C-alpha positions in Angstrom: 198.1 11.7 141.3 200.7 14.3 140.6 199.9 18.0 140.5 201.4 18.8 137.1 199.7 20.4 134.1 200.0 18.1 131.0 200.1 21.0 128.6 202.3 23.6 130.2 204.3 21.5 132.7 203.3 23.8 135.6 203.8 22.1 138.9 203.9 22.7 142.7 206.4 25.3 143.9 207.5 26.1 147.4 207.8 29.4 149.3 207.3 30.9 152.8 204.3 31.7 154.9 205.2 35.0 156.5 203.5 35.9 159.7 202.9 39.4 161.2 206.1 38.9 163.3 207.9 38.0 160.1 208.5 34.4 161.2 208.8 32.2 158.1 207.5 28.7 157.6 207.6 26.6 154.4 204.4 26.2 152.3 203.5 25.0 148.8 201.8 26.8 145.9 199.7 24.4 143.8 198.8 25.2 140.2 195.1 25.7 139.4 194.5 22.3 137.8 191.2 21.2 136.1 190.3 17.8 134.6 188.9 18.5 131.1 187.8 16.4 128.2 188.9 17.5 124.7 187.8 16.2 121.3 190.7 15.5 118.9 189.2 15.6 115.3 192.3 14.2 113.7 192.2 11.0 115.8 188.3 11.1 116.1 188.4 10.5 119.9 188.0 12.3 123.3 190.9 12.6 125.7 190.9 13.7 129.4 193.8 16.0 130.4 194.7 17.6 133.7 195.3 21.2 132.6 195.9 24.5 134.4 193.7 27.5 133.9 196.6 29.1 132.0 196.7 26.1 129.6 193.0 26.4 128.9 193.6 29.9 127.6 196.5 28.6 125.5 194.2 25.9 124.1 191.5 28.4 123.2 194.1 30.5 121.4 196.2 27.9 119.5 193.8 24.9 119.4 194.1 21.5 121.1 196.0 19.8 118.3 198.8 22.3 118.3 199.0 22.3 122.1 199.2 18.5 122.3 201.9 18.4 119.6 204.0 21.0 121.5 203.5 19.3 124.9 204.7 15.9 123.4 207.8 17.6 121.9 208.6 19.2 125.4 207.9 15.9 127.1 205.0 17.0 129.3 202.6 14.6 127.6 203.3 10.9 126.9 202.3 8.9 123.9 
């Protein structure tokens, strides 16, 4: 299962672990993903999305229907 938000498109990025001696080793930063169920009143059904914490705030502000429409236009969400 990929670690990509279906609303915002956030995904894993890479960076460095930096020790006290300043030796650097590669590491990954994962997005804060949650599996959430949302009710879509226009389609009269429930859908499960893997969304980031940032996307949950966006959904609360704009509404699920608007967010799904924008995600489909940007190509983050299929269907």
